[in-house]
N, C-alpha and C positions, 0 to 999 in steps of 0.2 A: 449747020443750023440744027437746033434741038427742037424737038416736038414737045409741046406742053402736054402733060398727062394729068388727068383728073380722076379722082375716086368718086364714084357716085353710089347711091344705094342700089341702083340697078346692077352695077358691076359687082357689088358685094353679093347681091341676090344670085347673080349668074355663077359666081364662084361656089356659093353654098349649094346651088342646084347641081352643079357638076360633081361636087364631092358626094352629094347624096345619091345622084342618079348613076354615076359612073365609077367613082373610086370605091365607095363602100361595097357595091355588089361585086366588084372585081376582087376585093380583099376577102369577102365572104366566100366567094367561089374558090379562091386559093385555099382557104381554110378547109373547105370540104374536100378538095383534091389531095390534100396531104395524106389522108387515110388510104387513098387509092395507090399510093406509092410504096405500100408495104411489099416486102419480099417474102413470099411463101416458101414452104419447104420444097426442095432441099436448101433453099436460101442461097447462101454464098458458098455452098459446098463444104469442103473440109475447114475452111477458114470461117465458116458461118458463126461459130461461137464468138470469135473476136469481132468480125465485121458486123454481125447481126446486132449485137448489143450497142455498138457505136452508132450504127445506122438508126436504131430506134431512138437513141439519145438525140441525134440530130433532128429527127422527125419531131420529137417533143419540143426541142428548142424552137423550131420553125412554127409549131402550133402556138407556142407562147408569144413569139414575136408577132405573129399574125393577129392574135387576139388583142395584143397591146396596140397594134396599128389600127384595128377596127375601133377600139375604145377611144383612141386619140382623134381619129377623124370624126367620130360621133360627137366628141366634145367640141371640135372645131365648128361643126355644123350648128350646134346649139349656141356657141359663142357668137358665130356670125349672125344669128337671128337677133341677138341683143345689139350687136354692132350695127346691123342694118336698120333697126328701129331708131337707134340713137342718131345715126347718120341722116336718116330720112327726116327726123325732127329738126336736125340742124339745117338741112336743106330748106325745109319749109320756113324756119324762123329767119333764115338769111335772105329770103326773097324780098326784093325791093318792091314796095307797094306804092304806086303813084296815085295821088288823090286829085 
């Protein structure tokens, strides 16, 4: 047996709130934590010149990816607002009115 699944404006609102309240703060915290992963002197020892430069490059890549993820989720939250309003209007307009 299959279960019927329905999308509602409340469901859309819950997804939007979870992205805003949980996902975005976690991504922003991750972005802040990247700087705390730096390796100070003497760094990687004798191989520091090789590994240090590569490590800094990886840190910068992760910074960029995290910034892109934050921007993407922020865009989703904004888009979900429009979707939610449109869905709510459709719900209200599809309600059967008995006279």
